[in-house]
TORSEKE-752368 format. One record per residue (C-alpha): residue in three letters; x, y, z; chain. Coordinates in nm, 2 decimals, padded with zeros to 4 digits. Example, Ala and Ser with C-alpha at 12.3 -4.5 7.8 and 13.67 -1.06 7.14 Angstrom:
// residues 2
@residuo = ALA, x = 01.23, y = -00.45, z = 00.78, cadena = A
@residuo = SER, x = 01.37, y = -00.11, z = 00.71, cadena = A
// end
This chain:
// residues 328
@residuo = MET, x = 00.00, y = 00.00, z = 00.00, cadena = A
@residuo = ASN, x = 00.16, y = 00.33, z = -00.11, cadena = A
@residuo = HIS, x = 00.17, y = 00.64, z = 00.10, cadena = A
@residuo = SER, x = -00.09, y = 00.83, z = -00.10, cadena = A
@residuo = PHE, x = -00.34, y = 00.55, z = -00.07, cadena = A
@residuo = ARG, x = -00.29, y = 00.52, z = 00.31, cadena = A
@residuo = LEU, x = -00.34, y = 00.90, z = 00.35, cadena = A
@residuo = ALA, x = -00.66, y = 00.89, z = 00.15, cadena = A
@residuo = ILE, x = -00.80, y = 00.61, z = 00.38, cadena = A
@residuo = LEU, x = -00.69, y = 00.81, z = 00.69, cadena = A
@residuo = LEU, x = -00.86, y = 01.13, z = 00.57, cadena = A
@residuo = SER, x = -01.18, y = 00.93, z = 00.49, cadena = A
@residuo = PHE, x = -01.18, y = 00.78, z = 00.84, cadena = A
@residuo = ILE, x = -01.14, y = 01.13, z = 01.00, cadena = A
@residuo = ALA, x = -01.42, y = 01.27, z = 00.79, cadena = A
@residuo = MET, x = -01.66, y = 00.99, z = 00.91, cadena = A
@residuo = THR, x = -01.56, y = 01.02, z = 01.28, cadena = A
@residuo = PRO, x = -01.82, y = 01.21, z = 01.49, cadena = A
@residuo = VAL, x = -01.70, y = 01.52, z = 01.67, cadena = A
@residuo = PRO, x = -01.91, y = 01.58, z = 01.98, cadena = A
@residuo = ILE, x = -01.77, y = 01.93, z = 02.05, cadena = A
@residuo = ALA, x = -01.87, y = 02.05, z = 01.70, cadena = A
@residuo = ARG, x = -02.22, y = 01.90, z = 01.74, cadena = A
@residuo = SER, x = -02.26, y = 02.07, z = 02.07, cadena = A
@residuo = GLN, x = -02.16, y = 02.41, z = 01.93, cadena = A
@residuo = THR, x = -02.40, y = 02.37, z = 01.64, cadena = A
@residuo = LYS, x = -02.68, y = 02.28, z = 01.88, cadena = A
@residuo = ASN, x = -02.62, y = 02.58, z = 02.10, cadena = A
@residuo = ALA, x = -02.60, y = 02.81, z = 01.79, cadena = A
@residuo = SER, x = -02.93, y = 02.66, z = 01.67, cadena = A
@residuo = ALA, x = -03.09, y = 02.72, z = 02.01, cadena = A
@residuo = ASP, x = -02.97, y = 03.08, z = 02.01, cadena = A
@residuo = THR, x = -03.10, y = 03.13, z = 01.65, cadena = A
@residuo = THR, x = -03.44, y = 02.98, z = 01.74, cadena = A
@residuo = SER, x = -03.47, y = 03.21, z = 02.05, cadena = A
@residuo = ALA, x = -03.37, y = 03.52, z = 01.84, cadena = A
@residuo = THR, x = -03.62, y = 03.42, z = 01.57, cadena = A
@residuo = GLN, x = -03.90, y = 03.38, z = 01.83, cadena = A
@residuo = LEU, x = -03.81, y = 03.72, z = 01.98, cadena = A
@residuo = GLN, x = -03.81, y = 03.88, z = 01.64, cadena = A
@residuo = ALA, x = -04.15, y = 03.74, z = 01.58, cadena = A
@residuo = VAL, x = -04.28, y = 03.92, z = 01.89, cadena = A
@residuo = ILE, x = -04.14, y = 04.25, z = 01.77, cadena = A
@residuo = ASP, x = -04.27, y = 04.20, z = 01.42, cadena = A
@residuo = ALA, x = -04.62, y = 04.12, z = 01.55, cadena = A
@residuo = ALA, x = -04.61, y = 04.42, z = 01.79, cadena = A
@residuo = VAL, x = -04.50, y = 04.66, z = 01.51, cadena = A
@residuo = HIS, x = -04.75, y = 04.53, z = 01.26, cadena = A
@residuo = GLN, x = -05.05, y = 04.55, z = 01.51, cadena = A
@residuo = THR, x = -04.95, y = 04.89, z = 01.62, cadena = A
@residuo = LEU, x = -04.92, y = 05.03, z = 01.27, cadena = A
@residuo = SER, x = -05.25, y = 04.88, z = 01.18, cadena = A
@residuo = LYS, x = -05.42, y = 05.01, z = 01.50, cadena = A
@residuo = PHE, x = -05.30, y = 05.37, z = 01.44, cadena = A
@residuo = ALA, x = -05.33, y = 05.38, z = 01.07, cadena = A
@residuo = ASP, x = -05.61, y = 05.63, z = 01.10, cadena = A
@residuo = LYS, x = -05.37, y = 05.85, z = 01.29, cadena = A
@residuo = GLN, x = -05.13, y = 05.83, z = 01.00, cadena = A
@residuo = LEU, x = -04.86, y = 05.64, z = 01.19, cadena = A
@residuo = LYS, x = -04.60, y = 05.54, z = 00.93, cadena = A
@residuo = PRO, x = -04.34, y = 05.26, z = 00.94, cadena = A
@residuo = ASP, x = -04.06, y = 05.51, z = 00.96, cadena = A
@residuo = GLN, x = -04.21, y = 05.69, z = 01.26, cadena = A
@residuo = LEU, x = -04.15, y = 05.39, z = 01.49, cadena = A
@residuo = ALA, x = -03.83, y = 05.22, z = 01.62, cadena = A
@residuo = VAL, x = -03.83, y = 04.93, z = 01.87, cadena = A
@residuo = THR, x = -03.57, y = 04.71, z = 02.04, cadena = A
@residuo = LEU, x = -03.65, y = 04.42, z = 02.27, cadena = A
@residuo = VAL, x = -03.40, y = 04.23, z = 02.48, cadena = A
@residuo = ASP, x = -03.49, y = 03.90, z = 02.65, cadena = A
@residuo = LEU, x = -03.32, y = 03.89, z = 02.99, cadena = A
@residuo = ARG, x = -03.46, y = 03.56, z = 03.12, cadena = A
@residuo = ASP, x = -03.10, y = 03.44, z = 03.10, cadena = A
@residuo = PRO, x = -02.91, y = 03.76, z = 03.20, cadena = A
@residuo = LEU, x = -02.58, y = 03.60, z = 03.10, cadena = A
@residuo = HIS, x = -02.70, y = 03.54, z = 02.75, cadena = A
@residuo = PRO, x = -02.94, y = 03.83, z = 02.65, cadena = A
@residuo = VAL, x = -03.12, y = 03.79, z = 02.32, cadena = A
@residuo = ARG, x = -03.21, y = 04.10, z = 02.11, cadena = A
@residuo = ALA, x = -03.45, y = 04.17, z = 01.83, cadena = A
@residuo = SER, x = -03.54, y = 04.51, z = 01.68, cadena = A
@residuo = TYR, x = -03.73, y = 04.71, z = 01.43, cadena = A
@residuo = ARG, x = -03.54, y = 05.00, z = 01.28, cadena = A
@residuo = GLY, x = -03.31, y = 04.96, z = 01.59, cadena = A
@residuo = ASP, x = -03.02, y = 05.15, z = 01.42, cadena = A
@residuo = ALA, x = -03.22, y = 05.45, z = 01.31, cadena = A
@residuo = GLN, x = -03.08, y = 05.78, z = 01.46, cadena = A
@residuo = ILE, x = -03.36, y = 05.96, z = 01.64, cadena = A
@residuo = TYR, x = -03.37, y = 06.27, z = 01.87, cadena = A
@residuo = PRO, x = -03.40, y = 06.10, z = 02.21, cadena = A
@residuo = ALA, x = -03.56, y = 06.38, z = 02.42, cadena = A
@residuo = SER, x = -03.51, y = 06.30, z = 02.79, cadena = A
@residuo = VAL, x = -03.40, y = 05.94, z = 02.72, cadena = A
@residuo = VAL, x = -03.05, y = 06.08, z = 02.68, cadena = A
@residuo = LYS, x = -03.05, y = 06.14, z = 03.05, cadena = A
@residuo = LEU, x = -03.00, y = 05.77, z = 03.09, cadena = A
@residuo = PHE, x = -02.65, y = 05.81, z = 02.93, cadena = A
@residuo = TYR, x = -02.57, y = 06.11, z = 03.15, cadena = A
@residuo = LEU, x = -02.67, y = 05.90, z = 03.46, cadena = A
@residuo = ALA, x = -02.43, y = 05.62, z = 03.36, cadena = A
@residuo = ALA, x = -02.15, y = 05.87, z = 03.28, cadena = A
@residuo = VAL, x = -02.18, y = 06.03, z = 03.62, cadena = A
@residuo = HIS, x = -02.13, y = 05.70, z = 03.79, cadena = A
@residuo = ARG, x = -01.84, y = 05.62, z = 03.56, cadena = A
@residuo = TRP, x = -01.68, y = 05.96, z = 03.65, cadena = A
@residuo = LEU, x = -01.74, y = 05.89, z = 04.02, cadena = A
@residuo = GLU, x = -01.59, y = 05.54, z = 04.01, cadena = A
@residuo = ASP, x = -01.28, y = 05.68, z = 03.83, cadena = A
@residuo = GLY, x = -01.24, y = 05.97, z = 04.09, cadena = A
@residuo = LYS, x = -01.31, y = 06.24, z = 03.83, cadena = A
@residuo = LEU, x = -01.61, y = 06.37, z = 04.02, cadena = A
@residuo = GLN, x = -01.67, y = 06.43, z = 04.39, cadena = A
@residuo = ASP, x = -01.98, y = 06.27, z = 04.53, cadena = A
@residuo = THR, x = -02.18, y = 06.55, z = 04.69, cadena = A
@residuo = GLU, x = -02.54, y = 06.60, z = 04.81, cadena = A
@residuo = GLU, x = -02.59, y = 06.85, z = 04.53, cadena = A
@residuo = LEU, x = -02.48, y = 06.60, z = 04.26, cadena = A
@residuo = ARG, x = -02.71, y = 06.34, z = 04.41, cadena = A
@residuo = ARG, x = -03.00, y = 06.58, z = 04.42, cadena = A
@residuo = ALA, x = -02.94, y = 06.67, z = 04.05, cadena = A
@residuo = LEU, x = -02.92, y = 06.30, z = 03.95, cadena = A
@residuo = ARG, x = -03.25, y = 06.23, z = 04.12, cadena = A
@residuo = ASP, x = -03.42, y = 06.53, z = 03.97, cadena = A
@residuo = MET, x = -03.28, y = 06.45, z = 03.63, cadena = A
@residuo = ILE, x = -03.41, y = 06.08, z = 03.63, cadena = A
@residuo = VAL, x = -03.71, y = 06.08, z = 03.86, cadena = A
@residuo = GLN, x = -03.85, y = 06.42, z = 03.77, cadena = A
@residuo = SER, x = -03.68, y = 06.45, z = 03.43, cadena = A
@residuo = TYR, x = -03.59, y = 06.81, z = 03.50, cadena = A
@residuo = ASN, x = -03.39, y = 06.98, z = 03.23, cadena = A
@residuo = GLU, x = -03.23, y = 07.22, z = 03.47, cadena = A
@residuo = ALA, x = -03.09, y = 06.94, z = 03.67, cadena = A
@residuo = THR, x = -02.95, y = 06.78, z = 03.35, cadena = A
@residuo = HIS, x = -02.78, y = 07.11, z = 03.26, cadena = A
@residuo = TYR, x = -02.59, y = 07.10, z = 03.59, cadena = A
@residuo = ILE, x = -02.50, y = 06.73, z = 03.53, cadena = A
@residuo = VAL, x = -02.37, y = 06.80, z = 03.18, cadena = A
@residuo = ASP, x = -02.16, y = 07.09, z = 03.31, cadena = A
@residuo = VAL, x = -01.99, y = 06.89, z = 03.58, cadena = A
@residuo = LEU, x = -01.93, y = 06.60, z = 03.34, cadena = A
@residuo = THR, x = -01.77, y = 06.81, z = 03.08, cadena = A
@residuo = GLY, x = -01.62, y = 07.11, z = 03.25, cadena = A
@residuo = THR, x = -01.83, y = 07.34, z = 03.03, cadena = A
@residuo = THR, x = -02.10, y = 07.59, z = 03.09, cadena = A
@residuo = SER, x = -02.36, y = 07.77, z = 02.88, cadena = A
@residuo = GLY, x = -02.32, y = 08.14, z = 02.82, cadena = A
@residuo = PRO, x = -02.24, y = 08.41, z = 02.57, cadena = A
@residuo = GLU, x = -02.08, y = 08.34, z = 02.23, cadena = A
@residuo = LEU, x = -01.72, y = 08.24, z = 02.21, cadena = A
@residuo = SER, x = -01.44, y = 08.32, z = 01.96, cadena = A
@residuo = PRO, x = -01.38, y = 08.04, z = 01.70, cadena = A
@residuo = ASP, x = -01.08, y = 07.91, z = 01.89, cadena = A
@residuo = GLU, x = -01.26, y = 07.92, z = 02.23, cadena = A
@residuo = LEU, x = -01.56, y = 07.75, z = 02.08, cadena = A
@residuo = LYS, x = -01.35, y = 07.47, z = 01.94, cadena = A
@residuo = THR, x = -01.19, y = 07.41, z = 02.29, cadena = A
@residuo = TRP, x = -01.53, y = 07.43, z = 02.45, cadena = A
@residuo = ALA, x = -01.68, y = 07.18, z = 02.20, cadena = A
@residuo = ASP, x = -01.39, y = 06.93, z = 02.26, cadena = A
@residuo = LYS, x = -01.46, y = 06.94, z = 02.63, cadena = A
@residuo = ARG, x = -01.84, y = 06.90, z = 02.57, cadena = A
@residuo = ASN, x = -01.76, y = 06.57, z = 02.38, cadena = A
@residuo = ALA, x = -01.64, y = 06.40, z = 02.69, cadena = A
@residuo = VAL, x = -01.95, y = 06.18, z = 02.73, cadena = A
@residuo = ASN, x = -01.94, y = 06.09, z = 02.36, cadena = A
@residuo = ARG, x = -01.58, y = 05.98, z = 02.40, cadena = A
@residuo = CYS, x = -01.67, y = 05.77, z = 02.70, cadena = A
@residuo = PHE, x = -01.93, y = 05.57, z = 02.52, cadena = A
@residuo = ALA, x = -01.73, y = 05.55, z = 02.20, cadena = A
@residuo = SER, x = -01.45, y = 05.38, z = 02.40, cadena = A
@residuo = LEU, x = -01.71, y = 05.12, z = 02.51, cadena = A
@residuo = GLY, x = -01.81, y = 05.04, z = 02.15, cadena = A
@residuo = TYR, x = -02.12, y = 05.25, z = 02.12, cadena = A
@residuo = THR, x = -02.18, y = 05.38, z = 01.77, cadena = A
@residuo = ASN, x = -02.44, y = 05.58, z = 01.58, cadena = A
@residuo = ILE, x = -02.51, y = 05.81, z = 01.88, cadena = A
@residuo = ASN, x = -02.45, y = 06.17, z = 01.99, cadena = A
@residuo = VAL, x = -02.48, y = 06.27, z = 02.35, cadena = A
@residuo = ASN, x = -02.32, y = 06.61, z = 02.39, cadena = A
@residuo = LYS, x = -02.62, y = 06.85, z = 02.41, cadena = A
@residuo = LYS, x = -02.83, y = 06.98, z = 02.69, cadena = A
@residuo = PRO, x = -03.20, y = 06.92, z = 02.66, cadena = A
@residuo = TRP, x = -03.40, y = 07.25, z = 02.63, cadena = A
@residuo = CYS, x = -03.75, y = 07.36, z = 02.66, cadena = A
@residuo = GLU, x = -03.74, y = 07.70, z = 02.49, cadena = A
@residuo = GLY, x = -03.42, y = 07.63, z = 02.30, cadena = A
@residuo = PRO, x = -03.04, y = 07.70, z = 02.33, cadena = A
@residuo = TYR, x = -02.87, y = 08.04, z = 02.32, cadena = A
@residuo = GLY, x = -02.52, y = 08.18, z = 02.30, cadena = A
@residuo = ARG, x = -02.24, y = 07.92, z = 02.27, cadena = A
@residuo = GLU, x = -02.49, y = 07.64, z = 02.28, cadena = A
@residuo = THR, x = -02.64, y = 07.77, z = 01.95, cadena = A
@residuo = GLN, x = -02.30, y = 07.84, z = 01.81, cadena = A
@residuo = ALA, x = -02.18, y = 07.48, z = 01.87, cadena = A
@residuo = SER, x = -02.50, y = 07.33, z = 01.72, cadena = A
@residuo = LYS, x = -02.44, y = 07.53, z = 01.40, cadena = A
@residuo = ALA, x = -02.06, y = 07.48, z = 01.39, cadena = A
@residuo = PHE, x = -02.04, y = 07.11, z = 01.48, cadena = A
@residuo = LYS, x = -02.25, y = 06.83, z = 01.34, cadena = A
@residuo = PRO, x = -02.47, y = 06.66, z = 01.45, cadena = A
@residuo = GLY, x = -02.64, y = 06.96, z = 01.58, cadena = A
@residuo = ARG, x = -02.85, y = 06.77, z = 01.83, cadena = A
@residuo = ASN, x = -02.85, y = 06.46, z = 02.05, cadena = A
@residuo = LEU, x = -02.92, y = 06.14, z = 01.86, cadena = A
@residuo = LEU, x = -02.98, y = 05.79, z = 01.99, cadena = A
@residuo = THR, x = -03.09, y = 05.45, z = 01.85, cadena = A
@residuo = THR, x = -03.32, y = 05.21, z = 02.03, cadena = A
@residuo = ASP, x = -03.04, y = 04.95, z = 01.99, cadena = A
@residuo = ALA, x = -02.79, y = 05.17, z = 02.18, cadena = A
@residuo = THR, x = -03.04, y = 05.27, z = 02.44, cadena = A
@residuo = ALA, x = -03.14, y = 04.91, z = 02.50, cadena = A
@residuo = ARG, x = -02.78, y = 04.81, z = 02.53, cadena = A
@residuo = LEU, x = -02.71, y = 05.06, z = 02.80, cadena = A
@residuo = LEU, x = -03.03, y = 04.98, z = 02.99, cadena = A
@residuo = THR, x = -02.95, y = 04.61, z = 02.97, cadena = A
@residuo = GLU, x = -02.60, y = 04.67, z = 03.11, cadena = A
@residuo = ILE, x = -02.75, y = 04.87, z = 03.40, cadena = A
@residuo = VAL, x = -03.01, y = 04.60, z = 03.47, cadena = A
@residuo = THR, x = -02.75, y = 04.32, z = 03.46, cadena = A
@residuo = GLY, x = -02.50, y = 04.51, z = 03.68, cadena = A
@residuo = LYS, x = -02.24, y = 04.55, z = 03.40, cadena = A
@residuo = ALA, x = -02.25, y = 04.93, z = 03.36, cadena = A
@residuo = VAL, x = -01.95, y = 05.06, z = 03.57, cadena = A
@residuo = THR, x = -02.00, y = 04.83, z = 03.88, cadena = A
@residuo = ALA, x = -02.29, y = 04.62, z = 04.02, cadena = A
@residuo = LYS, x = -02.32, y = 04.85, z = 04.32, cadena = A
@residuo = ARG, x = -02.35, y = 05.16, z = 04.10, cadena = A
@residuo = CYS, x = -02.60, y = 04.98, z = 03.87, cadena = A
@residuo = ALA, x = -02.81, y = 04.92, z = 04.18, cadena = A
@residuo = GLU, x = -02.80, y = 05.29, z = 04.26, cadena = A
@residuo = MET, x = -02.91, y = 05.37, z = 03.90, cadena = A
@residuo = MET, x = -03.19, y = 05.12, z = 03.92, cadena = A
@residuo = GLU, x = -03.33, y = 05.28, z = 04.23, cadena = A
@residuo = LEU, x = -03.37, y = 05.61, z = 04.04, cadena = A
@residuo = LEU, x = -03.53, y = 05.43, z = 03.75, cadena = A
@residuo = LYS, x = -03.79, y = 05.24, z = 03.96, cadena = A
@residuo = ARG, x = -04.15, y = 05.33, z = 03.88, cadena = A
@residuo = ASP, x = -04.49, y = 05.24, z = 04.02, cadena = A
@residuo = PRO, x = -04.73, y = 05.19, z = 03.73, cadena = A
@residuo = PHE, x = -05.02, y = 05.11, z = 03.97, cadena = A
@residuo = GLY, x = -05.02, y = 05.42, z = 04.19, cadena = A
@residuo = LYS, x = -05.23, y = 05.72, z = 04.13, cadena = A
@residuo = THR, x = -05.13, y = 06.03, z = 03.94, cadena = A
@residuo = ASP, x = -05.28, y = 06.35, z = 03.79, cadena = A
@residuo = ASP, x = -05.01, y = 06.38, z = 03.53, cadena = A
@residuo = PRO, x = -05.09, y = 06.20, z = 03.20, cadena = A
@residuo = ASP, x = -04.72, y = 06.22, z = 03.11, cadena = A
@residuo = ASP, x = -04.60, y = 06.07, z = 03.43, cadena = A
@residuo = GLN, x = -04.31, y = 05.82, z = 03.35, cadena = A
@residuo = ALA, x = -04.49, y = 05.54, z = 03.53, cadena = A
@residuo = HIS, x = -04.83, y = 05.59, z = 03.37, cadena = A
@residuo = GLY, x = -04.79, y = 05.77, z = 03.04, cadena = A
@residuo = PHE, x = -04.58, y = 05.52, z = 02.85, cadena = A
@residuo = SER, x = -04.52, y = 05.14, z = 02.89, cadena = A
@residuo = GLY, x = -04.68, y = 05.13, z = 03.24, cadena = A
@residuo = PRO, x = -05.05, y = 05.10, z = 03.13, cadena = A
@residuo = ALA, x = -04.97, y = 04.78, z = 02.94, cadena = A
@residuo = LEU, x = -04.85, y = 04.59, z = 03.25, cadena = A
@residuo = PRO, x = -05.06, y = 04.33, z = 03.44, cadena = A
@residuo = PRO, x = -05.10, y = 04.34, z = 03.82, cadena = A
@residuo = ASP, x = -04.78, y = 04.26, z = 04.01, cadena = A
@residuo = ALA, x = -04.55, y = 04.35, z = 03.72, cadena = A
@residuo = LYS, x = -04.25, y = 04.56, z = 03.80, cadena = A
@residuo = LEU, x = -04.12, y = 04.86, z = 03.60, cadena = A
@residuo = TRP, x = -03.80, y = 05.06, z = 03.57, cadena = A
@residuo = SER, x = -03.78, y = 05.32, z = 03.30, cadena = A
@residuo = LYS, x = -03.67, y = 05.65, z = 03.16, cadena = A
@residuo = ALA, x = -03.92, y = 05.83, z = 02.93, cadena = A
@residuo = GLY, x = -03.88, y = 06.13, z = 02.70, cadena = A
@residuo = TRP, x = -04.11, y = 06.35, z = 02.51, cadena = A
@residuo = THR, x = -04.12, y = 06.67, z = 02.31, cadena = A
@residuo = SER, x = -04.36, y = 06.83, z = 02.07, cadena = A
@residuo = GLU, x = -04.23, y = 06.59, z = 01.80, cadena = A
@residuo = THR, x = -04.12, y = 06.28, z = 01.98, cadena = A
@residuo = ARG, x = -04.25, y = 06.04, z = 02.25, cadena = A
@residuo = HIS, x = -04.02, y = 05.76, z = 02.38, cadena = A
@residuo = ASP, x = -03.98, y = 05.51, z = 02.65, cadena = A
@residuo = ALA, x = -03.69, y = 05.29, z = 02.76, cadena = A
@residuo = ALA, x = -03.82, y = 05.03, z = 03.00, cadena = A
@residuo = TYR, x = -03.71, y = 04.72, z = 03.19, cadena = A
@residuo = ILE, x = -04.01, y = 04.50, z = 03.28, cadena = A
@residuo = GLU, x = -04.05, y = 04.20, z = 03.50, cadena = A
@residuo = LEU, x = -04.38, y = 04.01, z = 03.46, cadena = A
@residuo = PRO, x = -04.55, y = 03.78, z = 03.71, cadena = A
@residuo = SER, x = -04.50, y = 03.50, z = 03.46, cadena = A
@residuo = GLY, x = -04.12, y = 03.52, z = 03.50, cadena = A
@residuo = ALA, x = -04.05, y = 03.70, z = 03.18, cadena = A
@residuo = LYS, x = -03.78, y = 03.98, z = 03.21, cadena = A
@residuo = PHE, x = -03.70, y = 04.21, z = 02.93, cadena = A
@residuo = VAL, x = -03.59, y = 04.55, z = 02.81, cadena = A
@residuo = LEU, x = -03.82, y = 04.73, z = 02.57, cadena = A
@residuo = VAL, x = -03.72, y = 05.06, z = 02.41, cadena = A
@residuo = THR, x = -03.98, y = 05.23, z = 02.19, cadena = A
@residuo = PHE, x = -03.92, y = 05.56, z = 02.00, cadena = A
@residuo = THR, x = -04.20, y = 05.74, z = 01.81, cadena = A
@residuo = ILE, x = -04.17, y = 06.04, z = 01.58, cadena = A
@residuo = ASP, x = -04.43, y = 06.30, z = 01.49, cadena = A
@residuo = HIS, x = -04.70, y = 06.15, z = 01.72, cadena = A
@residuo = ALA, x = -04.60, y = 06.30, z = 02.05, cadena = A
@residuo = ASN, x = -04.97, y = 06.36, z = 02.15, cadena = A
@residuo = GLU, x = -05.07, y = 06.00, z = 02.08, cadena = A
@residuo = ARG, x = -05.03, y = 05.86, z = 02.43, cadena = A
@residuo = ASP, x = -05.17, y = 05.52, z = 02.34, cadena = A
@residuo = ILE, x = -04.91, y = 05.42, z = 02.08, cadena = A
@residuo = ILE, x = -04.63, y = 05.31, z = 02.33, cadena = A
@residuo = PRO, x = -04.87, y = 05.12, z = 02.57, cadena = A
@residuo = ALA, x = -05.05, y = 04.95, z = 02.27, cadena = A
@residuo = LEU, x = -04.72, y = 04.82, z = 02.14, cadena = A
@residuo = ALA, x = -04.60, y = 04.72, z = 02.49, cadena = A
@residuo = ARG, x = -04.92, y = 04.52, z = 02.54, cadena = A
@residuo = VAL, x = -04.84, y = 04.30, z = 02.24, cadena = A
@residuo = VAL, x = -04.49, y = 04.25, z = 02.36, cadena = A
@residuo = VAL, x = -04.61, y = 04.17, z = 02.71, cadena = A
@residuo = GLY, x = -04.84, y = 03.90, z = 02.57, cadena = A
@residuo = GLY, x = -04.57, y = 03.76, z = 02.34, cadena = A
@residuo = MET, x = -04.31, y = 03.75, z = 02.62, cadena = A
@residuo = SER, x = -04.56, y = 03.58, z = 02.86, cadena = A
@residuo = GLU, x = -04.64, y = 03.31, z = 02.60, cadena = A
@residuo = SER, x = -04.27, y = 03.26, z = 02.52, cadena = A
@residuo = ASN, x = -04.19, y = 03.22, z = 02.89, cadena = A
@residuo = GLU, x = -04.47, y = 02.96, z = 02.93, cadena = A
@residuo = ARG, x = -04.34, y = 02.77, z = 02.63, cadena = A
@residuo = GLY, x = -04.00, y = 02.77, z = 02.78, cadena = A
@residuo = ARG, x = -04.12, y = 02.63, z = 03.11, cadena = A
@residuo = GLN, x = -04.32, y = 02.35, z = 02.93, cadena = A
@residuo = ASN, x = -04.01, y = 02.26, z = 02.73, cadena = A
@residuo = GLN, x = -03.81, y = 02.22, z = 03.05, cadena = A
@residuo = ARG, x = -04.06, y = 01.97, z = 03.19, cadena = A
// end
């Protein structure tokens, strides 16, 4: 038997020999794919039903963006989205990024932990006050609002203002801009100068990036587990309490879609043009998930976000029940 013939037989034998590790990897990949496919089906159904329900309100496909992250296994989150990479003005949802940045700065010793800083953090997240956010942006970046600056001074100022952008870029976040203060009446002076001189001229987020940050906070991976617990305390909402405010963060967004005994943590945002919610939800069924919904040009339609959330809640409850049955 010559060498070439013996080699051919050996290669044939190797090809026919089972490889348990490879099969195991294929099985796990298949399971992940199935889970992602099921999650995408939940999102697709929620978007389809929401667009149909609000067709008479002229809700268009490009006026909605949604990202859903299944956190039943927090070590292996599964994500699905609809227009999850679309850049959209985030309104007050951007405050979630400033919250995480403050804790990063505190952890690194770049900020001093004071009562005033904590008061501003609470007012920024719980009350969603813009004035508190202005203070937070100032202490994060070493900049202040004020009169116009010379071109050279403005360039230096803008570089400092980009500190939070640089932080999240270093963590692999893309397609976002988080260097502007949120305003009610609008910016003036150097804030207006910078918006005109440097693009983009306003904050921009995607539902994917927002869902990633909220997921990292929920799972204790943003900065440290202890700091994530502090952030979660500010994000905690009571969707079943009473309120006189139709735009209350607990009641005016995803909250109305939740069944009794569900739990909610969230940061909402709204302007005359946008209405958004970034929510982490725990259902009595055991389902746990992040749901980020952005809407454009329908800020006065308070039912869009809860309508979409109801479909997701139903889909996640069914998925959780199927998972339990499969484990029996």
